[in-house]
C-alpha positions as CSV (number, residue, x, y, z in Angstrom):
1,X,102.4,67.1,134.8
2,X,100.7,66.6,138.1
3,X,102.3,67.3,141.5
4,X,102.8,64.4,143.9
5,X,99.5,64.9,145.8
6,X,97.4,65.3,142.6
7,X,98.8,62.2,141.0
8,X,97.6,60.1,144.0
9,X,94.1,61.5,143.6
10,X,94.3,60.8,139.9
11,X,95.3,57.2,140.6
12,X,92.4,56.9,143.1
13,X,90.0,58.3,140.6
14,X,91.3,55.9,137.9
15,X,90.4,53.0,140.1
16,X,86.9,54.5,140.7
17,X,87.4,55.5,144.3
18,X,85.0,58.2,145.6
19,X,85.6,61.0,148.1
20,X,89.2,61.7,147.3
21,X,89.3,65.1,149.0
22,X,91.2,65.3,152.3
23,X,94.9,65.3,152.8
24,X,97.6,63.1,151.3
25,X,97.5,60.6,154.2
26,X,93.8,60.1,153.8
27,X,94.1,59.6,150.1
28,X,96.8,57.0,150.6
29,X,94.7,55.2,153.2
30,X,91.8,55.0,150.7
31,X,94.0,53.6,148.0
32,X,95.6,51.1,150.3
33,X,92.2,49.9,151.6
34,X,91.1,49.5,147.9
35,X,94.2,47.4,147.1
36,X,93.8,45.2,150.1
37,X,90.2,44.6,149.2
38,X,91.3,43.6,145.7
39,X,93.8,41.2,147.2
40,X,91.2,39.7,149.5
41,X,89.0,39.0,146.4
42,X,91.9,37.4,144.6
43,X,92.1,40.3,142.1
44,X,95.3,41.9,140.7
45,X,95.6,45.7,140.5
46,X,97.6,47.1,137.7
47,X,98.3,50.8,137.2
48,X,99.2,51.8,133.6
49,X,100.7,55.2,133.2
50,X,101.1,56.6,129.7
51,X,103.3,59.5,128.6
52,X,105.4,58.9,131.7
53,X,108.1,61.2,130.5
54,X,105.8,64.1,131.6
55,X,105.9,63.0,135.2
56,X,107.9,65.0,137.7
57,X,110.5,63.1,139.7
58,X,108.3,63.6,142.8
59,X,105.3,62.2,141.1
60,X,107.4,59.1,140.0
61,X,108.5,58.8,143.6
62,X,104.8,58.6,144.7
63,X,104.4,55.7,142.4
64,X,107.3,53.9,144.1
65,X,105.7,54.6,147.5
66,X,102.6,52.8,146.4
67,X,104.7,49.7,145.8
68,X,105.3,49.6,149.6
69,X,101.7,48.3,150.0
70,X,102.1,44.6,150.5
71,X,100.5,41.5,151.9
72,X,103.5,39.4,153.1
73,X,106.0,39.5,150.3
74,X,103.4,40.1,147.7
75,X,102.9,43.7,146.4
76,X,99.3,44.9,146.2
77,X,99.9,47.0,143.1
78,X,101.9,46.6,139.9
79,X,102.8,49.6,137.8
80,X,103.5,49.7,134.1
81,X,105.1,52.9,132.9
82,X,105.1,53.9,129.2
83,X,107.0,56.9,127.9
84,X,109.3,58.5,125.3
85,X,113.0,57.8,125.5
86,X,113.6,60.9,127.7
87,X,111.8,59.1,130.5
88,X,115.0,57.1,131.0
89,X,116.7,60.3,131.9
90,X,114.2,60.9,134.7
91,X,114.7,57.4,136.0
92,X,118.5,57.8,136.0
93,X,118.1,60.7,138.6
94,X,119.9,60.2,141.9
95,X,116.7,60.6,143.8
96,X,115.1,57.7,142.0
97,X,117.6,55.0,143.0
98,X,115.1,53.1,145.1
99,X,112.6,53.0,142.2
100,X,115.2,51.6,139.8
101,X,115.9,48.9,142.3
102,X,112.3,47.8,142.1
103,X,112.1,47.7,138.3
104,X,111.5,44.1,137.3
105,X,112.0,44.7,133.5
106,X,112.4,47.5,131.1
107,X,112.3,47.6,127.3
108,X,112.9,50.1,124.6
109,X,110.6,49.6,121.6
110,X,112.5,50.4,118.4
111,X,111.2,51.2,115.0
112,X,109.5,48.6,112.8
113,X,111.2,47.2,109.7
114,X,109.6,47.2,106.3
115,X,107.8,43.9,106.7
116,X,106.4,44.9,110.1
117,X,105.3,48.2,108.7
118,X,103.3,46.4,106.0
119,X,101.8,44.0,108.6
120,X,100.9,46.8,110.9
121,X,99.0,48.7,108.1
122,X,97.3,45.5,107.0
123,X,96.3,44.7,110.5
124,X,94.8,48.2,111.1
125,X,93.0,48.0,107.7
126,X,91.5,44.6,108.8
127,X,90.3,46.0,112.1
128,X,88.6,48.9,110.2
129,X,86.7,46.3,108.1
130,X,88.8,46.1,104.9
131,X,88.4,42.5,103.6
132,X,89.5,43.0,100.0
133,X,92.9,42.7,98.3
134,X,95.5,45.2,99.6
135,X,94.7,48.8,98.7
136,X,98.5,49.6,98.8
137,X,101.0,48.3,96.2
138,X,104.3,46.7,97.3
139,X,106.1,49.9,96.2
140,X,103.7,52.0,98.3
141,X,104.4,50.0,101.4
142,X,108.1,50.4,100.8
143,X,107.8,54.2,100.3
144,X,105.7,54.5,103.5
145,X,108.3,52.7,105.5
146,X,111.1,54.8,103.9
147,X,109.4,58.0,104.9
148,X,108.0,57.0,108.3
149,X,111.2,55.1,109.4
150,X,109.0,52.5,111.1
151,X,107.6,54.8,113.7
152,X,104.0,53.8,114.3
153,X,102.5,57.3,114.8
154,X,104.2,58.5,111.6
155,X,102.9,55.5,109.7
156,X,99.4,56.3,111.1
157,X,99.7,59.9,109.9
158,X,100.8,59.2,106.3
159,X,98.5,56.2,105.9
160,X,95.5,58.3,107.1
161,X,96.4,61.0,104.6
162,X,96.7,58.4,101.8
163,X,93.3,57.0,102.6
164,X,91.8,60.4,102.5
165,X,93.4,61.1,99.1
166,X,92.2,57.8,97.9
167,X,88.6,58.6,99.0
168,X,88.6,62.2,97.6
169,X,90.2,61.2,94.3
170,X,88.3,57.9,94.0
171,X,91.5,56.0,93.5
172,X,91.3,52.2,92.8
173,X,94.6,51.8,94.7
174,X,97.5,53.6,96.2
175,X,101.0,53.4,94.7
176,X,104.4,54.9,95.4
177,X,103.6,58.1,93.5
178,X,100.7,58.8,95.8
179,X,102.9,58.3,98.8
180,X,105.4,60.7,97.4
181,X,102.7,63.3,96.7
182,X,101.3,63.1,100.3
183,X,104.8,63.2,101.8
184,X,105.7,66.3,99.8
185,X,102.5,67.9,101.0
186,X,103.3,67.0,104.6
187,X,106.8,68.5,104.4
188,X,105.3,71.9,103.5
189,X,103.2,72.0,106.7
190,X,104.3,74.0,109.7
191,X,103.5,71.2,112.1
192,X,105.7,68.7,110.1
193,X,108.1,66.7,112.2
194,X,110.8,64.7,110.3
195,X,110.6,61.1,111.4
196,X,114.4,61.0,111.4
197,X,114.3,63.3,114.4
198,X,112.2,60.8,116.3
199,X,114.5,57.8,115.9
200,X,116.4,56.8,118.9
201,X,118.9,53.9,119.2
202,X,117.0,50.8,120.2
203,X,118.1,49.4,123.5
204,X,116.7,46.9,125.9
205,X,117.6,45.5,129.2
206,X,116.0,43.7,132.1
207,X,116.7,43.0,135.7
């Protein structure tokens, strides 16, 4: 939630540029010089902005202005914006028409199905060093998916709680009854968010 000037300084800082005081023009000049230097060294500059739904329309417009930096027809900077579905409402604003015209591709990532949920958990377990047979039963995977609706952050939350239960209770495995118990506990908490409220219709398009 930065204003348009601050986001330019944040971008410069993310690329490791020093001395970003000064006015907006000076900050832009430093960023452009850095991008031209990257291009001269045959390097590609990519800006990744997470939680883009929190950007103001003016901040998003500053990102578009950075795309004006070019060598011939080649842009010096590519931007990759990730955000919640409400970010699409920001992009649909009348004052961001020029930005929409420069979008190469856009994609809405929908919820995972039951198999993908299982593969996702198994992958995370493998990365954590688990190399034994699955800790979760087939029914547990199905119950996790039924509750989390295939939303990664909800899968993470319930799986973390299940692993904690397994550790504290010294369980040899996790079955559907354990999932039900953890979900019931979560529903009693003030901070609980029903996964159903997070589901949005999956849509994708590109241009």
